[in-house]
Every structure is written in C-alpha cells, then in structure tokens.
C-alpha positions in Angstrom: 88.8 91.0 85.6 89.2 90.9 89.6 86.9 93.2 91.4 88.3 94.7 94.6 86.0 96.7 97.1 88.7 99.7 98.5 87.3 100.6 102.1 88.8 103.7 103.3 88.4 107.2 104.6 91.0 109.3 104.0 90.8 110.4 100.3 94.5 110.7 99.2 95.2 106.8 100.2 91.5 105.9 98.3 92.7 107.9 95.4 96.3 106.5 95.8 95.1 103.0 95.9 92.8 103.0 94.0 94.6 104.2 91.0 97.1 101.6 91.4 94.8 98.9 91.3 93.6 99.8 88.3 96.6 100.0 86.5 97.0 96.5 87.7 93.7 95.6 85.9 91.3 95.3 88.9 88.1 96.9 88.9 88.0 99.0 92.3 84.7 99.8 94.0 84.8 102.5 96.6 83.4 103.0 100.0 84.3 105.8 102.8 83.7 104.1 105.9 82.7 100.8 107.1 78.8 100.5 107.2 79.1 101.8 103.7 82.1 99.2 103.0 79.5 96.5 104.4 76.8 97.4 102.4 78.5 97.5 99.2 80.2 93.8 99.8 76.6 92.3 99.9 75.5 94.1 97.0 78.7 94.2 94.6 80.2 91.0 95.9 83.7 91.9 95.1 86.6 89.5 95.0 88.5 90.9 97.4 88.6 93.5 100.2 90.9 95.9 101.1 89.5 97.1 104.7 90.9 100.2 106.5 91.1 99.9 110.2 90.5 103.9 111.6 87.1 105.2 110.0 83.7 106.6 111.0 80.4 105.7 111.0 81.6 101.9 111.7 85.5 100.8 112.0 87.3 98.2 110.1 87.3 95.3 112.7 83.3 95.7 113.2 83.1 96.3 109.2 85.0 92.7 108.9 83.2 90.7 111.3 79.8 91.8 110.2 81.3 90.7 106.5 82.7 87.4 107.4 78.9 86.6 109.7 76.9 87.2 106.6 77.0 84.0 104.7 77.0 86.0 101.3 80.1 87.6 102.1 81.7 85.4 104.6 84.3 83.5 102.0 85.3 87.0 100.4 89.2 87.3 101.1 89.8 90.4 103.2 93.2 92.2 103.4 93.2 95.1 106.4 95.1 97.9 106.2 96.4 99.7 109.1 99.3 101.8 110.7 99.1 99.8 113.6 101.9 97.3 113.4 102.2 96.5 117.3 102.0 92.4 117.3 98.7 92.5 120.0 96.9 94.4 117.7 98.0 92.3 114.1 96.7 89.3 116.3 93.3 90.9 117.4 93.0 92.2 113.6 93.8 88.6 112.5 91.6 86.6 115.2 88.2 87.6 113.1 89.3 87.2 109.9 89.2 84.0 108.0 92.6 82.1 108.2 93.1 82.8 104.3 92.8 86.4 104.9 95.1 88.8 105.6 96.8 92.1 107.5 99.0 94.6 106.1 100.5 97.8 107.5 100.5 101.5 106.2 102.1 103.3 104.6 101.1 100.5 101.7 104.1 99.2 100.0 102.4 98.1 97.2 104.2 95.8 95.7 104.0 94.1 99.2 100.3 94.3 98.8 99.6 93.2 95.0 101.8 89.9 95.8 99.3 89.5 99.1 95.6 90.2 96.6 97.4 88.0 94.3 97.8 85.2 96.9 94.8 85.1 98.1 93.0 86.0 94.5 94.7 82.5 93.6 96.8 84.1 90.7 
C-alpha cells in the first residue's frame, strides 16, 4: 500500500482528500503547514506528497524547495495543489519541481488527481 503525505491547512480539504485517498487504499499521513510537511517528509519518507500552496508557517513552494534540496527526500514525487491556475503561476511552481512531478488545480477533480498519483507511483 502506497503512503501519501497530504500537506493541507484547510480542514475541510484535508478531510475530504484524506477520506477519498483512504478509500482508494492509500495510507495517508497528514500535515497542516509547510514546516510540518517538510519534517514529516523526512521522518515518514512517503511514496508521494500532495502539497497545498498557500499555508501558514511556510508556504508550499518553500516546503517543496526544502524537500527537493534534502537528498533523503529529493526523489519523492510531489503534486502541488493550488487554486492558482494562471500559466505564469503554474510555470513558477513547476520550475522548482523535478521533471517527474506535477501540478493540479483546486477545486480538486478527484479522478484527474488519482490518475496523476497513479502515474507518478508507476501504477
């Protein structure tokens, strides 16, 4: 069973996404801000990270930069989740990701997100 770290500060989004992922047989680890997400990425070594962009303590872009900078977590695929769909913002976000990582917009289309998750996990 693949382990997904969900980094999301909004309780409703966190609850909805985690329940749907659990129903699809993923193990879900939760973090409520970027700082906690960086720590849990290093301690839990998930198979994939879903990272919200706008959060307190540390935003998602900075958290992803730190995760990709750490040799222990650099190869963990990340899907950035954001309400920002403007091409310039998407390009900025993708610029810090490894070529295999992805970006998805909110509100989340669960089937599209699951397709991206499965592609990154090689399923």
